[in-house]
C-alpha atoms as an extended CHARMM CRD file, in Angstrom:
* protein
*
       120  EXT
         1         1  UNK       CA           -146.1420000000       55.9350000000       26.6560000000  PROA      1               0.0000000000
         2         2  UNK       CA           -146.0950000000       59.2700000000       28.4920000000  PROA      2               0.0000000000
         3         3  UNK       CA           -148.5670000000       59.7380000000       31.3190000000  PROA      3               0.0000000000
         4         4  UNK       CA           -150.0400000000       62.9500000000       32.6720000000  PROA      4               0.0000000000
         5         5  UNK       CA           -152.4410000000       61.8220000000       35.3890000000  PROA      5               0.0000000000
         6         6  UNK       CA           -154.7050000000       64.3140000000       37.0970000000  PROA      6               0.0000000000
         7         7  UNK       CA           -157.2400000000       63.9960000000       39.9150000000  PROA      7               0.0000000000
         8         8  UNK       CA           -158.3640000000       67.6070000000       39.6210000000  PROA      8               0.0000000000
         9         9  UNK       CA           -161.9740000000       68.6550000000       40.1480000000  PROA      9               0.0000000000
        10        10  UNK       CA           -163.4000000000       69.5690000000       37.7660000000  PROA      10              0.0000000000
        11        11  UNK       CA           -161.4090000000       67.3430000000       35.3870000000  PROA      11              0.0000000000
        12        12  UNK       CA           -158.8890000000       69.4670000000       33.4690000000  PROA      12              0.0000000000
        13        13  UNK       CA           -158.4460000000       69.9050000000       29.7710000000  PROA      13              0.0000000000
        14        14  UNK       CA           -155.0810000000       68.3030000000       28.9740000000  PROA      14              0.0000000000
        15        15  UNK       CA           -153.0290000000       69.4720000000       26.0180000000  PROA      15              0.0000000000
        16        16  UNK       CA           -149.7720000000       67.8850000000       24.8080000000  PROA      16              0.0000000000
        17        17  UNK       CA           -146.8400000000       69.7420000000       23.2470000000  PROA      17              0.0000000000
        18        18  UNK       CA           -143.6210000000       68.6370000000       21.5590000000  PROA      18              0.0000000000
        19        19  UNK       CA           -140.8560000000       71.2320000000       21.3640000000  PROA      19              0.0000000000
        20        20  UNK       CA           -143.4790000000       73.9270000000       22.1670000000  PROA      20              0.0000000000
        21        21  UNK       CA           -145.8210000000       72.8790000000       19.3350000000  PROA      21              0.0000000000
        22        22  UNK       CA           -149.2240000000       71.3760000000       20.0630000000  PROA      22              0.0000000000
        23        23  UNK       CA           -149.5140000000       67.6600000000       19.2960000000  PROA      23              0.0000000000
        24        24  UNK       CA           -152.5230000000       66.2070000000       17.5530000000  PROA      24              0.0000000000
        25        25  UNK       CA           -153.2760000000       62.5590000000       16.9150000000  PROA      25              0.0000000000
        26        26  UNK       CA           -151.7820000000       60.9810000000       13.8140000000  PROA      26              0.0000000000
        27        27  UNK       CA           -151.0520000000       57.5380000000       12.3910000000  PROA      27              0.0000000000
        28        28  UNK       CA           -148.1900000000       57.1720000000       14.8960000000  PROA      28              0.0000000000
        29        29  UNK       CA           -149.5160000000       59.1840000000       17.8900000000  PROA      29              0.0000000000
        30        30  UNK       CA           -152.5230000000       58.4270000000       20.0910000000  PROA      30              0.0000000000
        31        31  UNK       CA           -153.8920000000       60.5840000000       22.9090000000  PROA      31              0.0000000000
        32        32  UNK       CA           -155.7690000000       58.3220000000       25.3460000000  PROA      32              0.0000000000
        33        33  UNK       CA           -157.6210000000       58.4290000000       28.6910000000  PROA      33              0.0000000000
        34        34  UNK       CA           -159.0960000000       61.9170000000       28.2190000000  PROA      34              0.0000000000
        35        35  UNK       CA           -155.6650000000       63.2440000000       27.2910000000  PROA      35              0.0000000000
        36        36  UNK       CA           -153.8430000000       61.7670000000       30.2800000000  PROA      36              0.0000000000
        37        37  UNK       CA           -151.7420000000       59.4090000000       28.1130000000  PROA      37              0.0000000000
        38        38  UNK       CA           -149.6900000000       60.1050000000       24.9970000000  PROA      38              0.0000000000
        39        39  UNK       CA           -148.7420000000       56.9510000000       23.0940000000  PROA      39              0.0000000000
        40        40  UNK       CA           -146.1990000000       56.8800000000       20.2880000000  PROA      40              0.0000000000
        41        41  UNK       CA           -146.8820000000       53.6340000000       18.4430000000  PROA      41              0.0000000000
        42        42  UNK       CA           -143.4350000000       53.1660000000       16.8900000000  PROA      42              0.0000000000
        43        43  UNK       CA           -140.7260000000       55.5410000000       18.1410000000  PROA      43              0.0000000000
        44        44  UNK       CA           -138.4720000000       57.1220000000       15.5070000000  PROA      44              0.0000000000
        45        45  UNK       CA           -135.4380000000       59.3910000000       15.8290000000  PROA      45              0.0000000000
        46        46  UNK       CA           -137.6520000000       62.3300000000       14.8350000000  PROA      46              0.0000000000
        47        47  UNK       CA           -139.7200000000       61.7090000000       18.0000000000  PROA      47              0.0000000000
        48        48  UNK       CA           -136.7500000000       62.7940000000       20.1610000000  PROA      48              0.0000000000
        49        49  UNK       CA           -137.5580000000       66.0130000000       21.9700000000  PROA      49              0.0000000000
        50        50  UNK       CA           -139.1290000000       67.8540000000       24.8830000000  PROA      50              0.0000000000
        51        51  UNK       CA           -142.7460000000       66.9170000000       25.6280000000  PROA      51              0.0000000000
        52        52  UNK       CA           -145.0560000000       68.8260000000       27.9530000000  PROA      52              0.0000000000
        53        53  UNK       CA           -148.5700000000       68.0910000000       29.0800000000  PROA      53              0.0000000000
        54        54  UNK       CA           -150.5750000000       71.0500000000       30.3460000000  PROA      54              0.0000000000
        55        55  UNK       CA           -153.6320000000       70.4720000000       32.5270000000  PROA      55              0.0000000000
        56        56  UNK       CA           -156.0270000000       73.4240000000       32.9230000000  PROA      56              0.0000000000
        57        57  UNK       CA           -159.3250000000       73.7960000000       34.7680000000  PROA      57              0.0000000000
        58        58  UNK       CA           -161.1820000000       76.6430000000       36.4700000000  PROA      58              0.0000000000
        59        59  UNK       CA           -159.0810000000       76.1820000000       39.6250000000  PROA      59              0.0000000000
        60        60  UNK       CA           -155.7050000000       76.5710000000       37.9030000000  PROA      60              0.0000000000
        61        61  UNK       CA           -153.1070000000       74.8710000000       35.7560000000  PROA      61              0.0000000000
        62        62  UNK       CA           -150.1480000000       72.5080000000       36.0030000000  PROA      62              0.0000000000
        63        63  UNK       CA           -147.4460000000       71.2200000000       33.6430000000  PROA      63              0.0000000000
        64        64  UNK       CA           -145.3930000000       68.0420000000       33.4710000000  PROA      64              0.0000000000
        65        65  UNK       CA           -142.2090000000       67.8500000000       31.3610000000  PROA      65              0.0000000000
        66        66  UNK       CA           -140.7080000000       64.8260000000       29.6300000000  PROA      66              0.0000000000
        67        67  UNK       CA           -137.5310000000       64.5380000000       27.5770000000  PROA      67              0.0000000000
        68        68  UNK       CA           -137.5970000000       61.6400000000       25.1170000000  PROA      68              0.0000000000
        69        69  UNK       CA           -134.3920000000       60.2380000000       23.6020000000  PROA      69              0.0000000000
        70        70  UNK       CA           -134.7990000000       57.6450000000       20.8580000000  PROA      70              0.0000000000
        71        71  UNK       CA           -131.7370000000       55.4090000000       20.5190000000  PROA      71              0.0000000000
        72        72  UNK       CA           -130.6020000000       53.5610000000       17.3870000000  PROA      72              0.0000000000
        73        73  UNK       CA           -128.5300000000       50.3590000000       17.7430000000  PROA      73              0.0000000000
        74        74  UNK       CA           -125.0690000000       50.2920000000       16.1640000000  PROA      74              0.0000000000
        75        75  UNK       CA           -124.8040000000       49.4240000000       12.4850000000  PROA      75              0.0000000000
        76        76  UNK       CA           -121.5280000000       48.7750000000       10.6440000000  PROA      76              0.0000000000
        77        77  UNK       CA           -121.5630000000       49.5110000000        6.9190000000  PROA      77              0.0000000000
        78        78  UNK       CA           -120.2220000000       46.9870000000        4.4230000000  PROA      78              0.0000000000
        79        79  UNK       CA           -119.7200000000       43.2220000000        4.4970000000  PROA      79              0.0000000000
        80        80  UNK       CA           -119.3960000000       41.3710000000        7.7970000000  PROA      80              0.0000000000
        81        81  UNK       CA           -115.9700000000       40.0360000000        6.8060000000  PROA      81              0.0000000000
        82        82  UNK       CA           -113.2770000000       41.2490000000        4.3660000000  PROA      82              0.0000000000
        83        83  UNK       CA           -110.0310000000       39.5900000000        3.2530000000  PROA      83              0.0000000000
        84        84  UNK       CA           -107.1100000000       41.9340000000        2.5600000000  PROA      84              0.0000000000
        85        85  UNK       CA           -103.7220000000       40.9890000000        1.1210000000  PROA      85              0.0000000000
        86        86  UNK       CA           -100.7930000000       43.4040000000        1.2990000000  PROA      86              0.0000000000
        87        87  UNK       CA            -97.0850000000       43.2960000000        0.5780000000  PROA      87              0.0000000000
        88        88  UNK       CA            -94.6840000000       43.4830000000        3.5150000000  PROA      88              0.0000000000
        89        89  UNK       CA            -93.6550000000       47.0000000000        4.6580000000  PROA      89              0.0000000000
        90        90  UNK       CA            -96.6870000000       48.6520000000        3.0270000000  PROA      90              0.0000000000
        91        91  UNK       CA            -99.2400000000       50.4520000000        5.2060000000  PROA      91              0.0000000000
        92        92  UNK       CA           -102.6550000000       48.8480000000        5.7430000000  PROA      92              0.0000000000
        93        93  UNK       CA           -105.7340000000       50.8480000000        6.7090000000  PROA      93              0.0000000000
        94        94  UNK       CA           -108.9400000000       49.2960000000        8.0240000000  PROA      94              0.0000000000
        95        95  UNK       CA           -112.1510000000       51.3220000000        8.0450000000  PROA      95              0.0000000000
        96        96  UNK       CA           -115.0450000000       50.6550000000       10.3990000000  PROA      96              0.0000000000
        97        97  UNK       CA           -117.9040000000       52.9600000000        9.4470000000  PROA      97              0.0000000000
        98        98  UNK       CA           -120.2710000000       52.5240000000       12.3840000000  PROA      98              0.0000000000
        99        99  UNK       CA           -123.4090000000       54.5660000000       13.0190000000  PROA      99              0.0000000000
       100       100  UNK       CA           -125.9190000000       54.6810000000       15.8580000000  PROA      100             0.0000000000
       101       101  UNK       CA           -127.5080000000       56.9720000000       18.4210000000  PROA      101             0.0000000000
       102       102  UNK       CA           -125.6680000000       57.5900000000       20.6250000000  PROA      102             0.0000000000
       103       103  UNK       CA           -122.5660000000       57.0700000000       18.4480000000  PROA      103             0.0000000000
       104       104  UNK       CA           -121.0740000000       53.6450000000       19.2460000000  PROA      104             0.0000000000
       105       105  UNK       CA           -117.6640000000       53.1130000000       20.8050000000  PROA      105             0.0000000000
       106       106  UNK       CA           -115.3300000000       51.1100000000       18.5610000000  PROA      106             0.0000000000
       107       107  UNK       CA           -112.9640000000       48.4580000000       19.8790000000  PROA      107             0.0000000000
       108       108  UNK       CA           -110.3940000000       46.9500000000       17.5370000000  PROA      108             0.0000000000
       109       109  UNK       CA           -109.3180000000       43.3240000000       18.1010000000  PROA      109             0.0000000000
       110       110  UNK       CA           -106.4590000000       41.3100000000       16.6460000000  PROA      110             0.0000000000
       111       111  UNK       CA           -106.8320000000       37.5320000000       16.9750000000  PROA      111             0.0000000000
       112       112  UNK       CA           -109.6150000000       38.1250000000       19.5070000000  PROA      112             0.0000000000
       113       113  UNK       CA           -107.5870000000       40.4320000000       21.7680000000  PROA      113             0.0000000000
       114       114  UNK       CA           -107.9250000000       44.2170000000       22.0670000000  PROA      114             0.0000000000
       115       115  UNK       CA           -105.2870000000       46.2040000000       20.1980000000  PROA      115             0.0000000000
       116       116  UNK       CA           -103.2730000000       48.5970000000       22.3800000000  PROA      116             0.0000000000
       117       117  UNK       CA           -103.5550000000       52.0580000000       20.7860000000  PROA      117             0.0000000000
       118       118  UNK       CA            -99.8710000000       52.6880000000       21.4890000000  PROA      118             0.0000000000
       119       119  UNK       CA            -98.9190000000       49.8730000000       19.1360000000  PROA      119             0.0000000000
       120       120  UNK       CA           -100.9530000000       51.2450000000       16.2290000000  PROA      120             0.0000000000
């Protein structure tokens, strides 16, 4: 919920913008309290951006800026566990295809202990 409170007299007209485009109500966006509150019902990655509320009345105008980042928890593709058999002296490659916002940091463990990158 983004708030743009104003005690101006007379009460201002409040307009909301996302990335310089005017926002109107939709299935996922509500504008409440005479425009003083913008509510995104279920944040999505596409909601990330620069938001501005502009309050205007006969006495003047004022802006308030917000920057919204929507994060996505890490997700690793594929099965939770894999069994690999290889013949001695052959190379073995493990792939961990992890996604998320921001991109997750990967830590490799062998028998529960972190692997030193120098030994790889």
